[in-house]
Backbone bond lengths (Angstrom), bond angles and torsions (degrees), N, CA, C in turn:
res aa  C-N    CA-C-N  psi(-1)  N-CA   C-N-CA  omega(-1)  CA-C   N-CA-C  phi
1 M - - - 1.474 - - 1.517 108.62 -
2 G 1.352 117.58 146.34 1.441 119.70 178.62 1.512 113.15 88.52
3 S 1.364 118.19 12.76 1.447 120.20 176.91 1.521 109.76 -71.17
4 R 1.322 114.39 160.64 1.460 119.08 -175.55 1.512 110.69 -101.42
5 P 1.320 118.13 106.90 1.449 119.91 177.12 1.518 110.72 -72.10
6 A 1.351 115.15 165.88 1.461 119.26 179.47 1.521 109.62 -64.57
7 G 1.335 115.47 140.73 1.455 120.09 177.61 1.502 114.46 75.63
8 S 1.336 118.37 29.32 1.456 121.00 178.16 1.527 109.29 -145.75
9 V 1.337 114.70 161.12 1.461 121.91 177.96 1.521 107.68 -125.46
10 I 1.323 116.38 128.25 1.459 122.25 178.59 1.525 108.76 -97.39
11 V 1.335 116.41 128.67 1.467 121.86 -179.57 1.524 108.02 -122.71
12 R 1.338 115.33 128.64 1.469 120.51 179.08 1.526 109.47 -122.39
13 S 1.323 115.25 136.16 1.456 122.11 175.23 1.524 108.20 -101.60
14 L 1.322 117.38 122.46 1.456 121.95 -173.55 1.525 110.89 -108.28
15 P 1.336 117.51 151.84 1.471 120.03 175.47 1.524 110.63 -71.93
16 K 1.325 115.76 160.54 1.458 120.82 -175.63 1.525 113.22 -65.74
17 V 1.311 118.04 -17.07 1.465 119.35 -177.30 1.528 111.55 -61.76
18 V 1.328 118.36 -21.89 1.469 119.89 -179.39 1.523 111.33 -64.38
19 F 1.344 117.79 -21.81 1.454 120.07 179.46 1.530 112.33 -77.75
20 L 1.321 117.23 1.82 1.465 121.09 173.70 1.527 112.09 -86.68
21 Y 1.318 117.60 9.04 1.464 117.24 -177.59 1.534 112.83 -64.82
22 P 1.367 121.93 -27.48 1.470 118.28 172.26 1.527 112.95 -61.58
23 T 1.351 117.04 -36.28 1.463 119.85 176.23 1.521 110.61 -66.53
24 F 1.329 117.25 -38.55 1.462 121.66 175.96 1.530 110.66 -58.94
25 L 1.337 116.86 -46.88 1.458 120.51 179.82 1.531 111.07 -67.02
26 A 1.347 116.62 -39.43 1.468 119.87 178.38 1.520 111.37 -64.27
27 A 1.340 117.34 -37.34 1.465 120.18 177.87 1.524 111.04 -65.64
28 L 1.325 117.43 -40.36 1.468 120.07 176.88 1.525 111.15 -62.66
29 V 1.344 116.02 -47.09 1.469 120.13 -178.85 1.524 110.66 -64.88
30 A 1.347 116.90 -44.85 1.461 120.27 -179.50 1.526 111.27 -64.35
31 G 1.337 117.46 -39.48 1.458 119.90 178.68 1.520 112.03 -63.99
32 A 1.347 116.36 -45.20 1.461 119.39 178.57 1.523 111.08 -66.28
33 W 1.350 116.14 -40.91 1.470 120.42 179.58 1.531 110.69 -62.02
34 A 1.332 116.94 -48.15 1.462 120.15 -179.11 1.531 111.28 -63.46
35 W 1.318 116.70 -39.76 1.474 119.39 -179.14 1.523 111.16 -65.53
36 L 1.341 117.26 -43.35 1.460 120.33 178.14 1.523 111.45 -67.38
37 S 1.346 116.52 -36.92 1.464 119.61 178.92 1.518 111.52 -67.22
38 L 1.317 117.16 -36.88 1.468 120.10 177.87 1.521 111.65 -61.24
39 R 1.294 116.47 -38.13 1.460 119.84 179.29 1.531 111.28 -68.92
40 G 1.347 116.04 -26.91 1.457 118.83 -177.19 1.512 114.36 -87.41
41 V 1.348 117.73 -19.16 1.480 119.75 -178.63 1.520 110.98 -117.68
42 A 1.299 115.82 33.95 1.473 121.75 174.87 1.524 111.94 55.82
43 W 1.331 115.74 43.89 1.463 122.58 174.07 1.529 113.26 60.99
44 D 1.341 116.29 37.48 1.466 121.31 174.26 1.529 107.64 -91.72
45 L 1.327 116.72 101.67 1.462 121.24 -174.30 1.519 111.67 -65.11
46 D 1.339 118.43 -35.40 1.462 120.96 -178.26 1.522 111.79 -61.05
47 Q 1.313 117.69 -40.30 1.464 120.85 -179.93 1.522 112.39 -81.31
48 A 1.316 116.44 -35.08 1.458 119.81 -171.47 1.518 113.22 -78.41
49 S 1.330 118.43 -27.00 1.464 120.10 -169.81 1.518 113.95 -101.56
50 L 1.331 119.58 -1.11 1.456 120.44 -175.94 1.523 111.65 -68.62
51 G 1.325 118.22 -48.97 1.464 121.35 178.61 1.519 112.56 -62.20
52 P 1.339 119.07 -50.86 1.472 119.64 176.43 1.522 113.08 -58.74
53 G 1.328 117.98 -35.77 1.459 120.55 179.20 1.517 112.14 -64.30
54 R 1.339 116.21 -42.64 1.461 119.54 178.39 1.529 111.24 -64.89
55 L 1.328 116.17 -42.96 1.467 119.74 178.07 1.513 111.24 -58.63
56 F 1.330 116.31 -50.05 1.465 119.79 -177.36 1.516 110.62 -64.68
57 W 1.323 119.48 -40.69 1.462 121.58 -176.87 1.518 111.28 -64.52
58 W 1.335 117.74 -44.36 1.456 120.55 -178.69 1.526 111.30 -64.93
59 V 1.330 117.39 -46.64 1.461 120.05 -179.80 1.519 110.81 -63.97
60 F 1.329 116.93 -43.56 1.459 121.06 -179.42 1.524 111.42 -62.69
61 T 1.349 117.50 -42.01 1.466 121.24 -179.37 1.524 111.54 -64.63
62 V 1.329 116.66 -48.06 1.470 120.07 179.60 1.526 110.30 -64.40
63 N 1.329 116.67 -38.78 1.462 120.96 179.89 1.531 111.21 -63.55
64 L 1.333 117.09 -39.87 1.466 120.36 176.69 1.524 110.96 -64.79
65 L 1.323 116.85 -37.54 1.461 120.28 177.94 1.525 110.73 -62.46
66 V 1.320 116.21 -43.14 1.470 120.81 178.11 1.519 110.77 -63.61
67 L 1.336 116.55 -38.97 1.459 121.05 -176.13 1.529 112.42 -74.08
68 S 1.320 116.77 -27.72 1.461 120.82 -171.19 1.520 113.57 -86.12
69 F 1.336 117.65 -28.46 1.454 120.49 -174.27 1.522 110.15 -129.73
70 D 1.340 115.34 151.85 1.458 121.66 174.57 1.522 108.66 -98.00
71 F 1.326 115.44 118.28 1.454 121.11 179.47 1.521 108.64 -105.78
72 G 1.339 115.67 96.19 1.454 119.37 173.72 1.518 110.59 -70.79
73 R 1.326 115.91 -174.89 1.460 118.62 -177.53 1.526 111.34 -61.43
74 G 1.330 116.41 -43.03 1.460 119.61 179.58 1.517 112.24 -66.00
75 E 1.338 116.63 -45.49 1.453 120.57 179.73 1.525 111.48 -64.47
76 F 1.345 116.57 -37.04 1.464 120.30 179.48 1.527 110.60 -64.63
77 L 1.333 116.82 -43.85 1.459 120.32 177.98 1.523 110.76 -63.35
78 A 1.351 116.68 -41.34 1.459 120.03 178.54 1.527 110.91 -63.60
79 L 1.346 117.03 -38.74 1.461 120.67 179.29 1.523 111.03 -64.70
80 V 1.339 116.45 -43.42 1.466 120.11 178.75 1.524 110.34 -61.59
81 L 1.335 117.17 -45.70 1.460 120.57 179.59 1.524 111.60 -64.41
82 F 1.340 116.61 -36.30 1.470 120.14 179.04 1.525 110.92 -63.88
83 F 1.336 116.98 -48.66 1.461 119.61 -179.50 1.531 111.07 -66.29
84 A 1.330 116.72 -35.98 1.465 119.20 176.84 1.529 110.52 -63.03
85 A 1.350 116.67 -40.66 1.462 120.44 178.93 1.529 110.75 -66.81
86 V 1.347 116.83 -39.42 1.465 120.26 178.87 1.522 110.96 -63.65
87 V 1.346 116.51 -46.34 1.469 120.25 -179.62 1.520 110.55 -62.66
88 L 1.335 116.53 -44.05 1.462 120.00 179.00 1.530 110.94 -62.67
89 G 1.355 116.46 -41.54 1.458 119.80 178.46 1.512 112.83 -63.44
90 V 1.341 116.83 -41.35 1.464 120.42 178.90 1.522 110.99 -64.81
91 V 1.335 116.94 -41.53 1.465 120.69 179.31 1.521 110.94 -62.48
92 L 1.340 117.24 -44.26 1.456 120.55 -179.42 1.532 111.61 -66.89
93 M 1.343 117.03 -41.53 1.461 119.42 179.56 1.518 111.64 -70.51
94 D 1.350 116.49 -30.14 1.456 119.12 179.84 1.530 111.14 -66.22
95 Q 1.313 117.32 -28.66 1.459 120.02 178.91 1.522 112.12 -66.70
96 N 1.337 117.02 -27.12 1.465 120.53 -178.28 1.527 113.43 -101.73
97 W 1.340 115.43 -36.35 1.469 117.99 -173.64 1.533 114.04 -119.72
98 A 1.322 118.87 2.41 1.471 122.81 176.85 1.532 110.99 52.50
99 L 1.326 115.88 61.26 1.464 120.79 -176.64 1.523 113.24 -84.55
100 V 1.327 117.61 -26.29 1.453 119.90 -170.88 1.522 112.00 -69.42
101 R 1.331 117.48 -44.59 1.469 119.69 -176.67 1.527 112.74 -60.82
102 P 1.338 120.70 -46.46 1.476 118.78 176.58 1.527 113.25 -59.84
103 I 1.349 116.27 -36.25 1.461 118.83 178.46 1.531 110.19 -66.62
104 Q 1.335 116.40 -42.49 1.457 120.01 177.65 1.521 111.43 -61.28
105 E 1.325 117.20 -42.15 1.466 120.67 179.91 1.524 111.38 -66.03
106 A 1.349 116.44 -37.37 1.467 119.41 178.45 1.524 110.84 -67.11
107 L 1.343 117.04 -41.91 1.462 120.19 179.61 1.516 112.03 -68.61
108 S 1.335 117.27 -31.34 1.467 120.00 -179.18 1.518 112.44 -68.13
109 T 1.337 117.30 -18.97 1.470 119.52 178.74 1.526 112.52 -80.50
110 I 1.338 117.22 -12.25 1.468 120.49 179.33 1.515 109.11 -79.66
111 Q 1.296 116.63 122.68 1.466 122.74 -177.34 1.530 109.76 -102.99
112 L 1.314 116.44 99.36 1.467 121.62 178.43 1.525 108.07 -90.21
113 Q 1.317 115.58 87.68 1.457 120.47 -173.73 1.528 110.39 -122.84
114 A 1.314 115.20 138.82 1.459 121.22 176.88 1.524 108.39 -156.44
115 H 1.304 115.41 152.99 1.467 120.56 177.80 1.527 109.61 -72.06
116 P 1.329 119.04 149.31 1.471 120.43 177.33 1.518 113.85 -53.02
117 H 1.334 117.09 -30.92 1.456 120.02 -179.96 1.533 111.31 -61.22
118 F 1.339 117.04 -33.01 1.466 119.74 179.48 1.524 110.26 -62.00
119 Y 1.337 116.83 -50.24 1.463 120.10 -178.51 1.527 111.27 -63.88
120 L 1.322 116.91 -40.21 1.455 119.58 -177.92 1.522 111.18 -69.24
121 L 1.330 117.27 -34.09 1.464 119.32 177.27 1.529 111.29 -71.46
122 V 1.333 117.17 -34.88 1.471 119.73 173.87 1.520 109.88 -61.92
123 A 1.332 116.37 -44.85 1.465 120.17 178.12 1.521 110.99 -62.29
124 L 1.328 117.16 -40.95 1.460 120.64 179.40 1.530 110.92 -63.51
125 S 1.336 117.20 -43.23 1.469 120.96 -179.77 1.526 110.96 -62.29
126 L 1.335 115.91 -45.94 1.464 118.77 178.86 1.520 111.42 -66.43
127 G 1.336 116.45 -36.82 1.461 119.37 178.03 1.516 112.08 -62.45
128 L 1.336 117.42 -39.82 1.466 120.67 177.45 1.521 111.57 -65.79
129 V 1.343 116.46 -39.06 1.469 119.89 177.71 1.523 110.30 -64.96
130 F 1.328 117.20 -43.85 1.463 120.45 178.32 1.527 111.03 -61.40
131 G 1.328 116.49 -39.16 1.458 119.95 177.69 1.517 111.80 -63.07
132 A 1.350 116.73 -41.89 1.462 120.38 178.22 1.526 111.18 -64.59
133 V 1.336 116.98 -39.16 1.468 120.71 177.60 1.522 110.07 -63.68
134 F 1.323 117.48 -41.33 1.461 121.24 179.34 1.526 111.06 -61.56
135 V 1.328 116.40 -43.62 1.465 120.04 179.59 1.531 110.31 -65.83
136 Y 1.335 117.09 -43.76 1.467 120.49 -179.88 1.524 110.85 -61.21
137 A 1.336 116.56 -40.01 1.463 120.13 -178.18 1.524 112.15 -66.55
138 R 1.327 117.80 -21.13 1.463 119.94 177.15 1.523 112.11 -73.24
139 F 1.333 117.34 -17.02 1.460 121.60 -177.56 1.532 113.04 -112.07
140 D 1.320 117.52 0.73 1.464 120.67 179.43 1.523 107.97 -143.09
141 Y 1.327 116.33 99.41 1.456 120.68 -176.85 1.526 109.28 -157.24
142 W 1.320 114.80 167.68 1.455 122.37 179.10 1.513 109.42 -112.63
143 E 1.332 115.71 139.50 1.459 121.78 177.82 1.529 108.53 -122.00
144 I 1.315 115.94 127.61 1.464 121.42 -177.96 1.514 108.76 -115.99
145 T 1.308 116.32 123.32 1.451 122.59 174.59 1.519 108.10 -115.72
146 S 1.327 116.34 179.93 1.468 119.37 -179.98 1.522 111.90 -71.28
147 N 1.330 118.12 -15.24 1.468 121.68 -177.09 1.516 114.32 -116.88
148 E 1.354 116.95 -26.23 1.460 119.60 -172.11 1.523 110.98 -138.87
149 L 1.336 112.67 154.51 1.458 122.38 168.74 1.520 106.76 -115.17
150 L 1.332 116.80 119.03 1.457 120.98 -174.58 1.525 110.06 -119.14
151 H 1.336 115.38 135.30 1.457 121.49 175.25 1.520 108.33 -109.25
152 H 1.320 116.66 108.16 1.461 122.28 177.13 1.530 108.52 -91.07
153 H 1.311 116.92 128.74 1.462 119.85 179.41 1.522 109.36 -156.29
154 G 1.327 114.74 155.71 1.461 120.32 178.34 1.513 112.61 89.61
155 L 1.337 115.09 154.67 1.466 121.15 -179.56 1.514 112.36 -66.72
156 L 1.331 116.85 -26.47 1.459 120.77 -178.21 1.530 112.52 -92.03
157 G 1.317 117.34 5.16 1.454 120.15 175.62 1.508 114.54 76.26
158 D 1.341 118.28 40.45 1.466 120.91 175.67 1.529 109.53 -63.88
159 V 1.321 116.36 145.45 1.462 121.73 -175.64 1.530 109.81 -133.93
160 E 1.322 116.63 130.46 1.465 122.94 169.18 1.527 107.77 -107.12
161 R 1.328 116.78 137.17 1.454 121.22 -175.37 1.528 110.59 -120.05
162 F 1.341 115.39 138.46 1.462 122.43 175.19 1.524 107.83 -135.48
163 P 1.320 117.36 148.97 1.475 118.92 176.58 1.526 110.78 -68.47
164 A 1.340 116.21 138.52 1.458 120.89 -175.77 1.517 116.04 -101.58
165 P 1.345 121.02 -22.53 1.469 118.61 -176.09 1.521 114.33 -56.65
166 E 1.329 118.87 -31.93 1.462 121.64 179.27 1.522 111.85 -101.67
167 L 1.322 116.72 21.43 1.461 121.03 -178.51 1.529 109.87 -69.90
168 R 1.326 115.93 130.01 1.457 121.74 173.48 1.519 108.59 -106.47
169 L 1.321 116.07 143.74 1.458 121.16 -170.57 1.528 109.58 -132.97
170 T 1.336 116.07 135.46 1.458 121.65 176.80 1.521 109.25 -127.64
171 K 1.332 116.24 129.97 1.469 121.53 176.39 1.520 109.15 -108.96
172 E 1.353 116.00 133.70 1.459 120.94 -179.79 1.526 109.42 -132.90
173 I 1.320 116.42 132.45 1.465 121.81 173.22 1.522 106.51 -97.27
174 T 1.316 116.93 98.45 1.462 121.34 -173.38 1.520 112.86 -86.13
175 D 1.327 118.08 -21.20 1.459 121.24 -177.25 1.522 109.01 -145.11
176 V 1.333 116.21 120.47 1.458 120.57 -177.78 1.522 110.80 -64.73
177 F 1.341 117.66 -40.40 1.461 120.57 -177.75 1.533 111.35 -66.80
178 E 1.333 116.89 -40.38 1.458 119.69 177.94 1.521 111.15 -66.32
179 Y 1.339 115.96 -33.79 1.460 119.31 176.25 1.529 110.78 -67.26
180 V 1.326 117.20 -36.40 1.466 120.81 177.44 1.528 110.75 -68.69
181 L 1.332 117.00 -40.17 1.467 120.51 -175.82 1.524 112.83 -70.89
182 L 1.336 117.21 -44.30 1.468 120.38 -174.98 1.524 113.08 -135.60
183 G 1.328 117.32 11.19 1.460 118.40 -174.01 1.509 111.75 61.22
184 A 1.345 116.84 29.13 1.460 121.30 -169.63 1.523 111.94 -88.56
185 G 1.309 115.64 151.61 1.455 122.99 176.97 1.510 110.20 -165.13
186 R 1.313 115.73 -167.89 1.462 122.29 -176.48 1.525 109.87 -110.81
187 L 1.335 115.45 136.04 1.454 121.91 172.11 1.521 108.41 -114.82
188 V 1.313 116.07 130.30 1.463 121.42 176.70 1.520 107.47 -113.49
189 L 1.329 116.39 118.63 1.458 122.76 -178.58 1.525 109.21 -102.62
190 H 1.328 115.76 131.98 1.467 121.34 179.10 1.532 107.92 -118.45
191 P 1.338 117.71 81.59 1.472 118.89 -178.45 1.528 111.72 -72.52
192 Q 1.323 115.10 148.85 1.455 120.43 176.34 1.523 109.69 -68.47
193 G 1.301 117.01 132.29 1.452 121.65 177.20 1.515 114.46 88.69
194 A 1.354 118.35 -10.78 1.463 120.30 179.40 1.529 109.68 -81.38
195 Q 1.325 116.90 145.78 1.456 121.06 -178.07 1.519 112.05 -73.17
196 R 1.305 117.32 -25.49 1.462 119.99 -179.99 1.525 109.68 -147.28
197 S 1.319 115.37 161.70 1.458 120.85 179.91 1.529 110.20 -76.76
198 T 1.322 115.85 157.90 1.452 122.62 177.78 1.522 108.60 -106.96
199 V 1.331 116.52 122.38 1.458 122.33 -179.24 1.526 108.86 -104.43
200 L 1.315 116.38 119.75 1.458 122.37 178.88 1.517 108.52 -108.39
201 E 1.322 115.85 109.91 1.461 121.03 -178.72 1.535 110.19 -88.48
202 N 1.335 114.53 153.96 1.470 122.04 172.01 1.525 112.00 53.93
203 V 1.321 116.07 49.81 1.468 120.87 175.79 1.524 107.93 -83.13
204 P 1.331 118.90 117.04 1.468 119.45 -179.45 1.523 111.89 -68.34
205 F 1.335 115.72 144.46 1.470 123.24 179.45 1.535 110.02 52.03
206 V 1.321 114.46 51.59 1.461 120.66 -171.34 1.529 111.66 -65.80
207 A 1.313 118.64 -34.15 1.465 120.00 -179.50 1.524 110.87 -65.23
208 R 1.343 116.17 -41.21 1.463 120.23 177.96 1.527 111.02 -65.92
209 K 1.342 116.33 -41.68 1.467 119.83 178.56 1.524 111.02 -62.06
210 E 1.329 116.02 -45.11 1.456 120.02 -178.63 1.527 111.11 -63.05
211 H 1.325 116.63 -37.97 1.465 120.77 178.38 1.528 110.77 -64.34
212 H 1.342 116.70 -44.52 1.469 120.34 -179.76 1.530 111.25 -65.30
213 I 1.336 116.24 -39.60 1.467 119.59 -179.64 1.522 110.57 -65.97
214 Q 1.319 116.98 -43.73 1.459 119.68 179.96 1.521 111.31 -62.60
215 R 1.326 116.86 -39.67 1.464 119.68 177.30 1.525 111.01 -65.30
216 L 1.339 115.52 -40.28 1.459 119.86 -179.13 1.526 111.26 -65.18
217 L 1.328 116.93 -44.65 1.459 120.49 -177.35 1.523 112.49 -73.31
218 S 1.330 117.11 -24.01 1.458 119.22 -179.13 1.518 112.93 -82.82
219 S 1.331 116.45 -14.49 1.460 119.47 178.61 1.525 109.23 -83.79
220 L 1.319 116.78 135.03 1.465 122.09 -179.12 1.520 108.78 -109.54
221 A 1.304 115.80 123.73 1.464 120.17 176.76 1.522 108.52 -89.09
222 V 1.306 116.63 118.13 1.465 121.84 -178.77 1.514 108.53 -114.15
223 T 1.299 116.16 125.40 1.458 121.90 177.99 1.521 109.26 -107.93
224 V 1.317 117.76 125.33 1.458 123.23 -179.38 1.514 107.95 -104.84
225 Q 1.305 115.98 123.26 1.453 121.76 179.37 1.522 109.87 -105.36
226 A 1.305 115.48 134.26 1.469 119.44 175.90 1.526 108.65 -74.87
227 P 1.329 117.77 146.32 1.473 119.22 179.28 1.508 110.40 -64.53
228 P 1.333 118.08 146.54 1.461 120.33 -179.62 1.529 111.35 -64.27
229 P 1.303 116.96 144.96 1.472 119.58 179.67 1.527 111.14 -64.94
230 A 1.321 114.30 148.50 1.475 119.87 179.83 1.522 109.37 -69.58
231 T 1.300 116.04 138.28 1.474 121.34 -177.70 1.539 112.69 -101.91
232 G 1.298 117.38 -12.04 1.480 119.11 -178.80 1.502 110.69 -150.31
233 K 1.282 116.97 -179.12 1.462 121.34 179.23 1.503 110.07 -74.29
234 E 1.335 113.85 146.81 1.442 118.29 177.20 1.528 110.41 -66.80
235 G 1.275 115.67 146.33 1.458 119.62 177.53 1.520 112.36 -69.53
236 A 1.244 115.49 153.04 1.470 120.44 179.74 1.495 109.88 -67.86
């Protein structure tokens, strides 16, 4: 169900949890790294898990930041300038007061240690959630053809239909980080005859989808019918 027939575009709106896939990958890498390190240091968990712990913590923290806030173009530029100002300020103050070394020593005392099973179970949990999202998306999606806009939803394949020739479409990039991770953005559909617009959040590869939809809607299907054959003699 949810296959793409010829002459149509399938659009799916996904929940924000899909943007946790960097944490999923970090958990897999950290679990494998910790397991291999344990075998190399005679099962000393304190030595083997420090590097994987730091990797997982940094990726998880940044991933939560991306998931929690929407960074538009303006906010993204402000964030870059803010971090640049912070780094420059720390460098300048370090020249006079030597701030970096005490911070490094304080951070080095933090022991981010976990057994490989922890990372692998985190990866397994996220993998199961991603699988459930994939299955759900097969039963709730929008299909756009040159003539109709169809909303497929429900286990029994319920369908809502709207005319597509007068469909208006708006694409919005609401978060720069989400666009980098999955090419995701927002599509706003304005079907003719509908009482309100349909907002589809977190559409993956939204620029490609919008391009395909615009091409589809701009093409006009023209059918030419031959005149019916004469059935009798022409009148005088």
